[in-house]
LOZA-267037 format. One record per residue: residue number from 1; residue in one letter; z negated, y negated, x of N, C-alpha, C in turn. Coordinates in steps of 0.001 Angstrom, whole numbers, plus 500000, padded with zeros to 6 digits. Example, Ala and Ser with C-alpha at 12.3 -4.5 7.8 and 13.67 -1.06 7.14 Angstrom:
BEGIN
{1,A,{492200,505690,513190},{492200,504500,512300},{492200,503300,513200}} {2,S,{492920,502250,512850},{492860,501060,513670},{492130,499970,512900}} 
***
This chain:
BEGIN
{1,M,{514126,516825,500094},{513762,516308,501417},{512244,516363,501580}} {2,L,{511808,516383,502823},{510386,516409,503143},{510018,515175,503958}} {3,I,{508997,514448,503486},{508435,513317,504237},{507006,513696,504633}} {4,K,{506603,513348,505838},{505249,513629,506317},{504968,515130,506348}} {5,N,{505963,515916,506784},{505752,517349,506930},{504635,517617,507935}} {6,V,{504627,516846,509001},{503519,516833,509968},{503229,515362,510265}} {7,P,{501996,515037,510687},{501663,513620,510924},{502616,512908,511875}} {8,E,{503132,513629,512877},{504033,513000,513850},{505377,512601,513234}} {9,D,{505660,513077,512020},{506897,512681,511331},{506813,511267,510767}} {10,F,{505609,510712,510737},{505426,509379,510144},{504594,508550,511117}} {11,I,{505294,507773,511936},{504631,506952,512960},{504685,505491,512520}} {12,V,{503528,504847,512502},{503478,503436,512105},{502626,502666,513090}} {13,E,{503113,501512,513500},{502387,500643,514433},{502368,499219,513898}} {14,E,{501190,498635,513877},{501062,497258,513410},{501744,496282,514368}} {15,V,{502310,495231,513781},{502900,494136,514555},{502050,492895,514298}} {16,P,{501209,492481,515257},{500354,491305,515046},{501171,490023,514981}} {17,L,{500564,488991,514407},{501238,487687,514317},{501420,487040,515678}} {18,K,{500483,487301,516602},{500548,486621,517904},{499960,487515,518988}} {19,E,{500158,487097,520243},{499550,487805,521364},{498035,487607,521339}} {20,W,{497309,488582,521839},{495852,488449,521889},{495428,487506,523006}} {21,D,{494281,486851,522826},{493776,485871,523795},{493057,486570,524947}} {22,D,{492813,485792,526030},{492092,486318,527193},{490581,486271,527005}} {23,D,{490136,485493,526031},{488703,485401,525740},{488540,484879,524323}} {24,G,{487369,485087,523739},{487148,484611,522389},{485956,485288,521742}} {25,P,{485568,484829,520555},{484361,485342,519898},{484512,486755,519307}} {26,F,{485753,487280,519262},{485957,488625,518695},{486784,489471,519666}} {27,A,{486254,490624,520001},{486984,491564,520850},{487958,492368,519982}} {28,V,{489179,492538,520476},{490213,493263,519730},{490500,494592,520433}} {29,F,{490603,495649,519633},{490830,496991,520155},{492072,497602,519507}} {30,K,{492814,498329,520321},{493942,499111,519817},{493427,500487,519420}} {31,L,{493714,500867,518190},{493198,502108,517619},{494382,503035,517321}} {32,T,{494465,504141,518034},{495525,505121,517830},{494900,506372,517233}} {33,K,{495417,506827,516090},{494766,507961,515424},{495795,508882,514781}} {34,L,{495349,510126,514582},{496199,511166,514026},{495401,511930,512978}} {35,S,{495951,512026,511757},{495312,512781,510659},{493933,512243,510303}} {36,L,{493746,510943,510442},{492518,510260,510016},{492917,508992,509288}} {37,N,{492244,508668,508169},{492518,507378,507550},{491650,506303,508189}} {38,T,{491913,505070,507853},{491218,503959,508513},{489724,504000,508258}} {39,E,{489306,504273,507008},{487880,504275,506679},{487129,505354,507454}} {40,Q,{487731,506546,507571},{487098,507622,508336},{486913,507203,509796}} {41,T,{487924,506544,510341},{487885,506136,511737},{486807,505078,511978}} {42,I,{486702,504124,511067},{485680,503080,511204},{484284,503702,511162}} {43,D,{484091,504696,510312},{482787,505388,510248},{482472,506073,511570}} {44,I,{483478,506707,512180},{483270,507381,513467},{482850,506375,514537}} {45,I,{483581,505246,514620},{483272,504210,515618},{481882,503636,515378}} {46,S,{481554,503398,514112},{480247,502841,513757},{479110,503748,514229}} {47,K,{479243,505039,513949},{478174,505979,514316},{478114,506219,515821}} {48,R,{479288,506295,516450},{479327,506591,517882},{478729,505461,518718}} {49,F,{478986,504203,518301},{478559,503068,519125},{477481,502214,518447}} {50,H,{476957,502712,517325},{475870,502022,516608},{476263,500590,516232}} {51,I,{477446,500474,515640},{477953,499175,515193},{478044,499204,513668}} {52,P,{477456,498238,512969},{477551,498239,511499},{479008,498192,511040}} {53,T,{479337,498982,510041},{480727,499029,509574},{481207,497684,509046}} {54,N,{480283,496877,508495},{480713,495621,507856},{481143,494553,508855}} {55,I,{480936,494766,510153},{481395,493775,511140},{482650,494263,511877}} {56,I,{483100,495469,511555},{484362,495978,512120},{485480,495600,511146}} {57,K,{486362,494727,511579},{487394,494200,510682},{488778,494679,511113}} {58,Y,{489689,494771,510144},{491050,495228,510425},{492011,494597,509435}} {59,S,{493317,494691,509746},{494322,493994,508944},{494774,494779,507726}} {60,G,{494686,496091,507782},{495136,496889,506649},{494779,498346,506851}} {61,T,{494739,499097,505758},{494431,500517,505845},{495701,501298,506174}} {62,K,{495515,502401,506872},{496635,503260,507261},{496397,504671,506733}} {63,D,{497497,505335,506412},{497472,506653,505794},{496870,507700,506730}} {64,K,{496247,508713,506120},{495692,509829,506889},{496795,510719,507449}} {65,H,{497831,510942,506659},{498877,511896,507036},{499952,511211,507867}} {66,A,{499522,510685,509013},{500452,509923,509850},{499871,509764,511250}} {67,H,{500741,509358,512166},{500331,508958,513509},{500373,507432,513506}} {68,T,{499219,506788,513597},{499172,505340,513390},{498551,504610,514571}} {69,V,{499046,503386,514768},{498483,502468,515763},{498150,501178,515036}} {70,Q,{496875,500797,515056},{496482,499541,514439},{495413,498874,515297}} {71,Y,{494999,497680,514864},{494038,496898,515647},{492793,496617,514828}} {72,I,{491652,496601,515511},{490382,496251,514870},{489705,495179,515705}} {73,S,{488822,494409,515063},{488047,493401,515798},{486562,493644,515580}} {74,I,{485791,493349,516633},{484330,493469,516600},{483766,492218,517277}} {75,P,{482708,491594,516728},{482138,490419,517401},{481882,490683,518879}} {76,N,{482263,489710,519707},{482231,489879,521159},{480821,489643,521709}} {77,K,{480008,490684,521583},{478654,490615,522148},{478638,491370,523469}} {78,H,{477541,491237,524218},{477446,491769,525580},{477837,493251,525638}} {79,G,{478846,493551,526451},{479223,494940,526684},{480159,495543,525653}} {80,I,{480447,494842,524578},{481241,495449,523500},{482657,495771,523980}} {81,S,{483214,494960,524876},{484601,495189,525305},{484729,496429,526193}} {82,D,{483594,497022,526590},{483633,498217,527446},{483717,499517,526656}} {83,I,{483512,499471,525349},{483538,500715,524586},{484968,501265,524524}} {84,R,{485090,502588,524525},{486407,503205,524445},{486259,504641,523958}} {85,L,{487324,505164,523408},{487400,506558,522995},{488719,507124,523499}} {86,D,{488688,508370,523935},{489913,509032,524373},{489821,510504,523961}} {87,E,{490073,510747,522688},{490001,512087,522138},{491372,512514,521636}} {88,E,{491504,513775,521277},{492814,514310,520920},{493461,513568,519758}} {89,N,{492673,513232,518735},{493249,512584,517538},{492749,511153,517346}} {90,L,{492063,510609,518348},{491504,509261,518203},{491337,508593,519565}} {91,K,{492016,507458,519729},{491885,506691,520973},{491562,505238,520618}} {92,L,{490655,504658,521403},{490233,503264,521196},{490220,502574,522541}} {93,E,{490976,501471,522665},{490987,500741,523936},{490980,499236,523681}} {94,H,{490237,498530,524521},{490145,497079,524405},{491432,496445,524923}} {95,V,{492021,495517,524118},{493311,494917,524506},{493282,493398,524585}} {96,G,{492183,492765,524156},{492141,491309,524209},{491094,490744,523277}} {97,F,{491275,489458,522946},{490293,488760,522134},{490998,487924,521064}} {98,S,{490231,487522,520058},{490740,486673,518982},{489692,485633,518638}} {99,D,{490161,484496,518131},{489210,483454,517732},{488722,483638,516294}} {100,E,{489209,484692,515623},{488762,484996,514263},{488808,486506,514048}} {101,P,{488011,487009,513099},{488077,488446,512815},{489430,488809,512216}} {102,L,{489891,490018,512449},{491180,490436,511916},{491120,490563,510402}} {103,S,{492256,490273,509772},{492377,490359,508319},{493862,490547,508012}} {104,L,{494201,490682,506727},{495609,490822,506366},{496426,489636,506852}} {105,G,{495786,488462,506934},{496473,487252,507373},{496837,487246,508844}} {106,T,{496245,488156,509643},{496558,488202,511076},{497647,489231,511386}} {107,L,{498213,489815,510336},{499233,490850,510513},{500610,490325,510130}} {108,K,{501599,490528,511004},{502972,490163,510695},{503646,491247,509869}} {109,G,{503433,492499,510244},{504053,493610,509533},{503777,494918,510249}} {110,N,{504643,495904,509996},{504483,497222,510600},{505830,497749,511073}} {111,R,{505793,498488,512170},{506991,499139,512713},{506882,500644,512434}} {112,F,{507966,501253,511959},{507933,502650,511543},{508976,503483,512279}} {113,I,{508608,504726,512576},{509553,505758,512988},{509276,506953,512089}} {114,I,{510233,507286,511231},{510025,508315,510213},{511078,509410,510344}} {115,T,{510610,510647,510398},{511511,511792,510402},{511518,512410,509007}} {116,V,{512694,512483,508405},{512864,513077,507078},{513548,514431,507262}} {117,R,{512916,515493,506773},{513418,516849,507003},{513984,517472,505721}} {118,D,{514648,518595,505926},{515194,519410,504822},{516088,518589,503893}} {119,L,{516958,517798,504476},{517863,516983,503668},{518937,517853,503018}} {120,K,{519141,517625,501738},{520192,518328,501006},{521513,517566,501159}} {121,E,{522604,518244,500845},{523928,517630,500965},{524027,516352,500134}} {122,K,{523425,516379,498941},{523452,515211,498055},{522740,514024,498699}} {123,E,{521632,514286,499387},{520865,513204,500012},{521597,512644,501227}} {124,L,{522256,513518,501988},{523062,513039,503115},{524235,512198,502621}} {125,H,{524847,512628,501522},{525956,511857,500946},{525463,510486,500469}} {126,A,{524250,510455,499884},{523696,509193,499368},{523516,508170,500479}} {127,I,{522972,508588,501611},{522726,507640,502703},{524048,507170,503306}} {128,K,{525041,508066,503402},{526338,507677,503955},{527079,506718,503023}} {129,S,{526904,506907,501716},{527625,506078,500742},{527126,504636,500718}} {130,K,{525960,504382,501268},{525410,503019,501238},{526031,502118,502301}} {131,K,{526816,502684,503200},{527588,501903,504191},{526692,500926,504957}} {132,L,{525582,501478,505459},{524617,500628,506161},{525190,500057,507447}} {133,N,{526062,500817,508102},{526653,500323,509351},{527484,499072,509122}} {134,N,{528138,498978,507960},{528921,497778,507645},{528035,496550,507550}} {135,L,{526850,496725,506921},{525900,495611,506824},{525449,495171,508213}} {136,K,{525159,496143,509084},{524684,495823,510427},{525756,495075,511221}} {137,K,{527030,495492,511040},{528119,494806,511755},{528252,493355,511300}} {138,D,{527941,493124,510019},{528007,491758,509485},{526789,490924,509870}} {139,G,{525843,491540,510584},{524636,490838,510994},{523647,490612,509871}} {140,K,{523755,491398,508804},{522870,491231,507649},{521727,492243,507695}} {141,N,{520556,491809,507267},{519456,492748,507089},{519602,493428,505733}} {142,I,{519041,494609,505619},{519130,495371,504380},{518037,494905,503431}} {143,V,{518405,494644,502184},{517436,494196,501177},{516788,495411,500524}} {144,M,{515481,495336,500356},{514725,496430,499765},{513911,495911,498591}} {145,L,{513804,496742,497545},{512921,496411,496428},{511474,496631,496856}} {146,N,{510628,495694,496497},{509265,495665,497031},{508265,496380,496104}} {147,Y,{508637,497561,495639},{507750,498340,494772},{506466,498745,495500}} {148,F,{505417,498986,494715},{504238,499694,495198},{504513,501195,495055}} {149,D,{504143,501977,496054},{504428,503413,495985},{503183,504225,495630}} {150,E,{503343,505548,495641},{502328,506481,495151},{500932,506238,495708}} {151,Q,{500860,505800,496987},{499559,505610,497613},{498656,504701,496780}} {152,R,{499271,503790,496031},{498513,502813,495240},{497899,503449,493987}} {153,F,{498424,504593,493565},{498038,505147,492262},{497321,506492,492359}} {154,S,{497002,506938,493552},{496427,508269,493716},{495040,508370,493090}} {155,S,{494631,509607,492837},{493274,509915,492359},{492882,509166,491088}} {156,N,{493806,509077,490144},{493486,508466,488842},{493176,506979,488919}} {157,N,{493561,506330,490018},{493211,504914,490201},{493601,504056,488998}} {158,Y,{494833,504262,488514},{495333,503434,487415},{494519,503644,486138}} {159,N,{494260,504884,485771},{493507,505158,484542},{492084,504607,484606}} {160,I,{491468,504724,485772},{490120,504171,485945},{490168,502650,485812}} {161,G,{491130,502023,486496},{491242,500565,486466},{491497,500028,485075}} {162,L,{492429,500656,484339},{492743,500186,482993},{491528,500359,482066}} {163,S,{490788,501443,482221},{489587,501654,481405},{488542,500575,481679}} {164,I,{488399,500181,482942},{487448,499119,483290},{487878,497802,482663}} {165,L,{489169,497482,482743},{489664,496223,482172},{489466,496190,480656}} {166,K,{489596,497335,480011},{489408,497408,478557},{487936,497553,478174}} {167,K,{487074,497536,479184},{485611,497663,479004},{485241,499018,478389}} {168,E,{486083,500006,478663},{485816,501383,478224},{485159,502125,479392}} {169,F,{483894,501777,479650},{483238,502227,480865},{482956,503734,480863}} {170,K,{482685,504291,479706},{482478,505739,479623},{483737,506479,480051}} {171,K,{484873,506017,479566},{486149,506643,479910},{486426,506505,481410}} {172,A,{486101,505337,481986},{486302,505122,483419},{485491,506124,484231}} {173,V,{484237,506347,483809},{483371,507307,484505},{483952,508715,484391}} {174,Q,{484451,509076,483227},{485045,510406,483036},{486256,510601,483948}} {175,Y,{487111,509593,484040},{488274,509686,484929},{487833,509826,486389}} {176,M,{486789,509114,486777},{486317,509187,488156},{485802,510581,488479}} {177,C,{485090,511176,487543},{484560,512529,487769},{485690,513556,487877}} {178,E,{486816,513287,487214},{487961,514194,487282},{488719,514060,488598}} {179,S,{488652,512875,489207},{489593,512559,490282},{489094,512892,491676}} {180,S,{487787,512871,491921},{487317,513030,493296},{485869,513482,493347}} {181,D,{485599,514456,494207},{484224,514909,494411},{483358,513798,494994}} {182,I,{483994,512900,495760},{483233,511799,496361},{482610,510938,495271}} {183,Y,{483413,510596,494239},{482903,509786,493145},{481959,510597,492261}} {184,S,{482365,511819,491935},{481620,512587,490934},{480199,512887,491398}} {185,D,{480007,513167,492682},{478657,513452,493178},{477741,512255,492947}} {186,T,{478224,511067,493313},{477426,509840,493141},{477119,509599,491669}} {187,I,{478128,509740,490833},{477978,509426,489411},{477125,510456,488687}} {188,I,{477343,511748,488978},{476586,512801,488290},{475096,512683,488577}} {189,I,{474758,512400,489823},{473345,512237,490188},{472734,511070,489416}} {190,Y,{473475,509956,489351},{472951,508784,488638},{472847,509050,487138}} {191,M,{473872,509656,486560},{473877,509886,485110},{472798,510875,484683}} {192,A,{472441,511793,485563},{471368,512739,485231},{470043,512015,485035}} {193,A,{469847,510954,485806},{468603,510184,485694},{468710,509060,484678}} {194,H,{469950,508615,484369},{470152,507489,483449},{471254,507828,482442}} {195,P,{470996,508720,481506},{472029,509115,480534},{472584,507905,479784}} {196,N,{473908,507885,479636},{474634,506854,478883},{474711,505490,479573}} {197,D,{474174,505370,480777},{474289,504090,481494},{475547,504121,482354}} {198,Y,{476691,503978,481702},{477968,504098,482406},{478236,502903,483317}} {199,V,{477797,501732,482889},{477944,500548,483745},{477121,500727,485015}} {200,G,{475897,501215,484865},{475048,501452,486035},{475670,502435,487004}} {201,A,{476330,503458,486453},{477001,504437,487312},{478134,503786,488093}} {202,L,{478918,502936,487427},{480027,502255,488102},{479528,501253,489136}} {203,Q,{478343,500709,488907},{477777,499765,489870},{477373,500449,491176}} {204,R,{477327,501771,491163},{477012,502528,492387},{478245,502689,493277}} {205,I,{479395,502328,492746},{480645,502457,493499},{480898,501170,494289}} {206,S,{481421,501296,495496},{481600,500126,496358},{482563,499115,495755}} {207,K,{482382,497850,496136},{483261,496770,495677},{484714,497065,496056}} {208,K,{484916,497552,497280},{486269,497833,497753},{486955,498870,496870}} {209,T,{486208,499887,496467},{486779,500951,495627},{487071,500448,494223}} {210,L,{486149,499663,493654},{486381,499110,492318},{487625,498222,492305}} {211,L,{487780,497410,493332},{488967,496550,493406},{490245,497372,493542}} {212,M,{490163,498492,494252},{491322,499371,494398},{491814,499845,493027}} {213,F,{490877,500138,492118},{491253,500584,490775},{491975,499466,490011}} {214,I,{491442,498248,490089},{492059,497126,489370},{493416,496782,489974}} {215,H,{493510,496826,491294},{494781,496522,491955},{495866,497516,491549}} {216,S,{495473,498755,491250},{496479,499733,490828},{497078,499354,489476}} {217,V,{496291,498713,488610},{496823,498242,487322},{497793,497085,487568}} {218,Q,{497404,496147,488418},{498317,495053,488773},{499637,495607,489322}} {219,S,{499531,496632,490156},{500709,497216,490801},{501613,497899,489784}} {220,F,{501012,498613,488836},{501812,499271,487795},{502559,498229,486968}} {221,I,{501894,497151,486597},{502539,496094,485813},{503735,495535,486573}} {222,F,{503562,495297,487859},{504657,494787,488694},{505819,495781,488729}} {223,N,{505518,497043,489057},{506575,498062,489159},{507334,498228,487852}} {224,E,{506584,498348,486764},{507191,498597,485460},{508089,497423,485057}} {225,T,{507625,496220,485316},{508396,495029,484943},{509656,494901,485785}} {226,L,{509523,495093,487097},{510687,494986,487982},{511746,496036,487611}} {227,S,{511322,497253,487316},{512274,498303,486914},{513017,497913,485646}} {228,R,{512290,497368,484681},{512912,496996,483406},{513913,495845,483603}} {229,I,{513559,494872,484431},{514468,493755,484716},{515761,494272,485357}} {230,L,{515631,495210,486286},{516793,495752,486975},{517718,496511,486019}} {231,V,{517132,497284,485109},{517944,498031,484139},{518678,497066,483210}} {232,K,{517957,496063,482695},{518592,495066,481816},{519765,494394,482511}} {233,N,{519554,493986,483749},{520593,493296,484502},{521778,494224,484771}} {234,A,{521503,495485,485079},{522562,496458,485352},{523432,496693,484119}} {235,L,{522785,496839,482958},{523544,497071,481727},{524375,495849,481349}} {236,K,{523823,494676,481583},{524517,493431,481242},{525746,493213,482127}} {237,N,{525615,493598,483417},{526673,493276,484379},{527444,494503,484866}} {238,N,{527270,495624,484165},{527999,496851,484497},{527763,497269,485955}} {239,I,{526490,497281,486349},{526104,497656,487704},{525613,499112,487704}} {240,E,{526088,499896,488668},{525633,501285,488778},{524224,501325,489368}} {241,Y,{523373,502145,488772},{522010,502283,489295},{521580,503741,489207}} {242,Y,{520485,504054,489882},{519926,505406,489819},{518403,505318,489746}} {243,L,{517803,506399,489282},{516351,506461,489098},{515742,507434,490102}} {244,V,{514577,507060,490630},{513790,507966,491473},{512431,508109,490805}} {245,P,{512097,509297,490292},{510833,509462,489579},{509623,509399,490509}} {246,Y,{508529,508883,489977},{507237,508947,490670},{506165,509123,489604}} {247,S,{504913,509203,489997},{503844,509610,489075},{503658,508660,487901}} {248,M,{504086,507392,488038},{503864,506397,487003},{505124,506052,486206}} {249,G,{506238,506705,486518},{507480,506389,485807},{508684,506616,486691}} {250,N,{509555,505598,486778},{510766,505687,487603},{510977,504402,488391}} {251,F,{511337,504570,489661},{511846,503447,490427},{513328,503305,490106}} {252,V,{513790,502083,489939},{515209,501800,489677},{515809,501169,490925}} {253,F,{516940,501710,491370},{517667,501165,492517},{519142,501004,492145}} {254,Y,{519775,500000,492718},{521215,499832,492546},{521947,500614,493632}} {255,K,{523106,501220,493240},{523872,502006,494202},{524466,501124,495293}} {256,N,{524852,499906,494907},{525415,498969,495875},{524349,497927,496205}} {257,I,{523904,497922,497438},{522816,497018,497848},{523175,495555,497623}} {258,S,{524456,495225,497691},{524878,493831,497521},{524768,493343,496072}} {259,D,{524471,494252,495132},{524350,493859,493720},{522999,493211,493389}} {260,Y,{522081,493192,494343},{520784,492573,494079},{520909,491054,494197}} {261,S,{521418,490429,493150},{521560,488972,493144},{521266,488451,491743}} {262,N,{520951,487165,491667},{520621,486522,490384},{519470,487232,489667}} {263,L,{518486,487623,490446},{517298,488293,489919},{516060,487505,490355}} {264,P,{514925,487669,489664},{513721,486911,490052},{513323,487199,491499}} {265,E,{512929,486156,492212},{512497,486344,493597},{511063,486844,493670}} {266,V,{510236,486422,492719},{508828,486850,492690},{508438,487193,491256}} {267,L,{507404,488008,491137},{506771,488291,489846},{505264,488163,490010}} {268,E,{504591,487931,488911},{503147,487763,488938},{502434,489102,489118}} {269,L,{501385,489087,489930},{500375,490140,489904},{499260,489557,489032}} {270,V,{499183,490020,487802},{498360,489352,486788},{496877,489431,487146}} {271,G,{496178,488302,486962},{494734,488239,487147},{494139,487299,486118}} {272,F,{492828,487067,486205},{492158,486286,485157},{492609,484835,485097}} {273,N,{493190,484321,486209},{493618,482918,486227},{495118,482755,486018}} {274,T,{495810,483830,485621},{497249,483743,485376},{497494,482964,484084}} {275,A,{498038,481748,484228},{498233,480880,483056},{499636,481024,482481}} {276,T,{500630,481140,483352},{502010,481325,482898},{502570,482561,483589}} {277,M,{503505,483232,482915},{504067,484447,483507},{505472,484687,482975}} {278,D,{506239,485430,483740},{507566,485860,483307},{507434,486615,481984}} {279,H,{508376,486390,481063},{508269,487015,479749},{508323,488541,479842}} {280,N,{508953,489053,480907},{508987,490506,481108},{507602,491040,481481}} {281,I,{506866,490273,482279},{505472,490645,482590},{504656,490659,481314}} {282,K,{504862,489645,480471},{504127,489558,479201},{504384,490799,478345}} {283,Q,{505624,491249,478318},{505959,492453,477570},{505166,493655,478065}} {284,T,{505063,493772,479376},{504373,494925,479963},{502882,494909,479637}} {285,I,{502224,493764,479791},{500788,493749,479529},{500499,493867,478030}} {286,D,{501420,493392,477195},{501258,493584,475747},{501252,495067,475400}} {287,K,{502115,495838,476052},{502166,497279,475802},{500863,497961,476225}} {288,L,{500196,497399,477216},{498927,497962,477678},{497747,497458,476851}} {289,S,{498018,496513,475928},{496964,495913,475084},{495889,495225,475913}} {290,I,{496329,494482,476944},{495404,493666,477722},{495973,492257,477850}} {291,I,{495102,491315,478219},{495486,489931,478471},{494887,489519,479818}} {292,P,{495366,488417,480408},{494833,488014,481713},{493316,487890,481755}} {293,R,{492700,487410,480686},{491243,487230,480701},{490498,488550,480818}} {294,D,{491158,489658,480522},{490511,490970,480680},{490217,491285,482136}} {295,F,{490871,490551,483062},{490615,490775,484475},{489295,490143,484925}} {296,I,{488575,489502,483989},{487175,489136,484214},{486333,490263,483638}} {297,V,{485567,490933,484488},{484712,492046,484046},{483264,491636,484311}} {298,R,{482650,491056,483301},{481307,490482,483495},{480275,491550,483834}} {299,A,{480440,492749,483295},{479484,493819,483576},{479612,494330,485015}} {300,L,{480806,494125,485610},{481073,494553,486987},{481771,493405,487716}} {301,P,{481019,492374,488093},{481637,491173,488670},{482539,491461,489873}} {302,D,{482222,492510,490625},{483043,492842,491795},{484430,493329,491406}} {303,S,{484635,493640,490118},{485934,494110,489652},{486817,492988,489130}} {304,S,{486296,491776,489046},{487093,490654,488551},{488127,490245,489597}} {305,V,{489373,490073,489157},{490466,489851,490108},{491295,488645,489694}} {306,E,{491565,487768,490674},{492451,486625,490447},{493915,487076,490470}} {307,G,{494768,486265,489877},{496199,486549,489904},{496851,485956,491130}} {308,T,{498002,486519,491488},{498808,485979,492573},{500258,486366,492279}} {309,T,{501124,486259,493263},{502519,486669,493069},{502918,487627,494190}} {310,R,{504005,488348,493946},{504542,489278,494953},{506059,489150,494959}} {311,E,{506627,489153,496151},{508084,489100,496274},{508705,490357,495682}} {312,C,{509790,490204,494950},{510498,491354,494382},{511378,492052,495420}} {313,F,{511830,491294,496410},{512714,491846,497433},{512224,491423,498812}} {314,I,{512374,492322,499770},{512098,491959,501161},{513216,492527,502024}} {315,E,{513310,492040,503245},{514326,492533,504170},{513747,493621,505064}} {316,I,{514554,494647,505311},{514211,495682,506285},{514748,495208,507633}} {317,Q,{513852,494983,508575},{514248,494424,509863},{514534,495539,510879}} {318,N,{515506,495271,511754},{515794,496155,512903},{515977,497615,512492}} {319,F,{516759,497821,511451},{516955,499175,510917},{517907,499986,511789}} {320,E,{517480,501201,512131},{518325,502149,512851},{518146,503515,512204}} {321,I,{519213,504308,512163},{519118,505657,511601},{519945,506615,512445}} {322,E,{519384,507802,512677},{520095,508876,513373},{520165,510069,512425}} {323,L,{521363,510437,512041},{521571,511567,511134},{521853,512823,511944}} {324,L,{521044,513855,511729},{521207,515120,512408},{521613,516174,511377}} {325,E,{521547,517461,511736},{522093,518505,510864},{521469,518498,509479}} {326,N,{520160,518589,509384},{519508,518559,508068},{518268,517670,508082}} {327,R,{518289,516710,508963},{517186,515751,509035},{517714,514399,509514}} {328,A,{516864,513408,509369},{517236,512056,509796},{516016,511380,510407}} {329,I,{516261,510505,511382},{515190,509719,511992},{515477,508245,511709}} {330,L,{514549,507587,511041},{514693,506183,510670},{513711,505340,511478}} {331,E,{514184,504218,511983},{513323,503235,512656},{513571,501873,512018}} {332,F,{512485,501169,511686},{512628,499847,511070},{511281,499133,511044}} {333,E,{511310,497862,510659},{510096,497058,510495},{510057,496478,509087}} {334,L,{508849,496380,508543},{508618,495776,507235},{507503,494746,507337}} {335,G,{507552,493755,506446},{506448,492806,506347},{505206,493489,505788}} {336,K,{504060,492842,505965},{502789,493421,505513},{502803,493647,504001}} {337,G,{502166,494722,503594},{502017,495010,502172},{503185,495740,501539}} {338,S,{504214,496073,502328},{505365,496785,501791},{505342,498237,502254}} {339,Y,{505982,499102,501493},{505838,500544,501662},{507073,501172,502290}} {340,A,{506882,501824,503438},{507987,502482,504131},{508547,503640,503313}} {341,T,{507709,504294,502524},{508182,505411,501702},{509185,504949,500647}} {342,I,{509096,503693,500227},{510103,503151,499293},{511458,503044,499988}} {343,V,{511454,502678,501278},{512706,502620,502035},{513367,503994,502037}} {344,V,{512578,505035,502294},{513116,506404,502350},{513694,506792,500990}} {345,K,{512966,506507,499920},{513418,506869,498569},{514699,506115,498205}} {346,M,{514768,504860,498618},{515966,504069,498344},{517166,504604,499116}} {347,M,{516964,504941,500389},{518067,505365,501248},{518678,506691,500809}} {348,F,{517831,507625,500399},{518309,508985,500121},{518452,509281,498643}} {349,G,{518217,508290,497799},{518409,508474,496357},{519826,508100,495943}} {350,G,{520185,508496,494718},{521476,508104,494161},{522585,509069,494480}} 
***
């Protein structure tokens, strides 16, 4: 099957927590873009209207290879609500006001319309065998495993993050130079002037990027642990399951959606303040030879990360599917922080 064959095959629109206000200290804009990621778009707006990037706030990043609608906020100063863009791949329009800058906390979730192409007979059989229409008739929402998907691990993120946590800064720099010209240019220039100062080179990388590397390690620990719990439970209770490979291992799914019961509701995203944890999480971090205190990186304070928790399961809201000859169109909503590509992999796997 093909996902994101063209950007229009993957449409995502943010669902805010509330309606926008008629006035307030922050102007809110609707941002519609095609084949641009959020950071690229913010840079364009910043340069076009001479607005510092650090005062343009948003609820979450959106993929480049998609048609996306999201919202941004800018402090409501004189004339700011009049700015607009109307270009082929980028539109910006003022839609209201907010009493606070936008953040992940101001987002309810995302609405998706996804076209999946080149479906094989096996994949069509898999989606039909899940009897989704029966669930809908019963008035039940479909339960989904809340894995982190490939987007979290791209460009060597995990290897860089784990090297930083282990204080192997030379190795982290080497991985960065392998993964992206954006990083390597910055690092090579610095290292030429400061040989062997690997910490100094990493300090040239933005806080947001450094945190992205550490978050990828947290995400791998979560994914690996949840998969192992599911396999153990399946073997114990004679539950049929299937594997979907990805760059970091395998996603585990049950063939019968109703079998997801008597399983942990949440798992830890390990950080420096994680005092207690599921024994399965402990197994995973032991294999990586790290402990929670390793998430304090004194040489790179911006890389230090607190622990939190993540739901193991979420509901897919308002799910609709249209099956055509060799493609399918899926429409649904997910809560913030969950991956629509996991829904696709779950539906067409097995």
